[in-house]
C-alpha positions as CSV (number, residue, x, y, z in Angstrom):
1,M,0.0,0.0,0.1
2,G,2.9,2.3,0.8
3,S,4.4,2.0,-2.6
4,F,1.0,2.8,-4.2
5,R,1.0,5.9,-2.3
6,W,4.2,7.3,-3.5
7,T,3.7,6.3,-7.2
8,V,0.6,8.2,-7.0
9,S,2.4,11.2,-5.8
10,L,5.0,10.8,-8.7
11,A,2.3,10.2,-11.4
12,W,0.3,13.3,-10.6
13,P,2.5,15.9,-12.1
14,A,3.7,13.8,-14.8
15,G,0.2,13.0,-15.8
16,G,-0.5,16.5,-17.2
17,N,2.3,16.6,-19.5
18,Y,1.7,13.2,-20.5
19,M,-2.0,14.2,-21.4
20,K,-0.7,17.4,-23.2
21,L,1.4,15.1,-25.3
22,L,-1.6,12.9,-26.1
23,V,-3.6,15.6,-27.0
24,I,-1.1,17.5,-29.3
25,Y,0.1,14.3,-30.9
26,G,-2.6,11.8,-30.4
27,G,-3.8,11.5,-33.7
28,R,-0.3,10.1,-35.1
29,A,0.1,6.4,-35.1
30,D,4.0,6.6,-34.4
31,F,3.3,8.6,-31.4
32,I,0.9,6.1,-29.8
33,R,3.3,3.3,-30.7
34,W,6.2,4.8,-28.8
35,V,3.8,5.5,-25.8
36,Y,3.1,1.7,-25.6
37,I,6.7,1.1,-26.1
38,I,7.9,3.3,-23.3
39,E,5.3,2.0,-20.8
40,G,6.1,-1.5,-21.5
41,L,9.9,-0.8,-21.0
42,F,9.1,0.7,-17.7
43,S,7.0,-2.2,-16.6
44,V,9.8,-4.5,-17.4
45,V,12.4,-2.7,-15.6
46,C,10.2,-2.5,-12.7
47,A,9.5,-6.3,-12.9
48,L,13.1,-7.0,-13.0
49,A,13.8,-4.9,-10.3
50,V,11.4,-6.8,-8.1
51,W,12.4,-10.3,-9.3
52,F,16.1,-9.7,-8.6
53,G,15.7,-7.2,-5.9
54,L,13.8,-8.8,-3.1
55,P,15.0,-11.7,-1.2
56,N,13.4,-14.9,-1.4
57,D,13.2,-15.4,2.5
58,P,12.5,-12.8,5.3
59,T,15.4,-14.1,7.3
60,T,17.9,-13.2,4.7
61,A,16.5,-9.8,3.7
62,W,19.2,-7.1,3.3
63,F,17.2,-4.2,4.6
64,L,16.4,-5.8,7.9
65,N,18.9,-5.5,10.8
66,E,19.8,-8.5,12.8
67,E,17.1,-8.0,15.5
68,E,14.4,-8.1,12.9
69,R,16.0,-10.9,11.3
70,E,16.0,-12.9,14.6
71,M,12.2,-12.0,15.0
72,M,11.4,-13.3,11.5
73,R,13.1,-16.6,12.4
74,T,11.2,-16.9,15.5
75,R,7.9,-16.1,13.7
76,N,8.7,-18.8,11.3
77,L,9.2,-21.3,13.9
78,Q,6.1,-20.5,15.5
79,R,4.2,-20.6,12.2
80,K,5.6,-24.2,11.4
81,K,4.5,-25.3,14.9
82,Y,1.0,-23.9,14.2
83,L,0.6,-25.1,10.8
84,G,2.5,-28.5,11.1
85,S,3.8,-29.9,8.0
86,C,4.3,-27.7,4.9
87,Q,3.4,-30.6,2.7
88,Y,-0.3,-30.6,1.4
89,A,-2.0,-33.8,1.7
90,T,-4.0,-34.5,-1.3
91,N,-5.8,-37.5,-0.3
92,S,-7.5,-35.9,2.8
93,H,-10.1,-34.1,0.5
94,S,-12.5,-36.2,-1.5
95,I,-15.6,-35.1,-3.5
96,Y,-17.0,-38.8,-3.0
């Protein structure tokens, strides 16, 4: 939710200029093509940043200090005790 809020604050000033360009050059097919290409490249860059930038496990997160990592290890152990096995038993659910 927090990332949504700061992206909205960045999009607000840029949106006016973007709409002005759409009004001026909106009838030209090459302009619309470049708009889609630029927006697509931005999405790909963001996706790659998230894929390679976020950690796989909260206990190894680079942005947490040692105390927070230890808290995540403790919570993970508590979760495993509460949930039991991480294996899903497919034979326990039956339609008939």
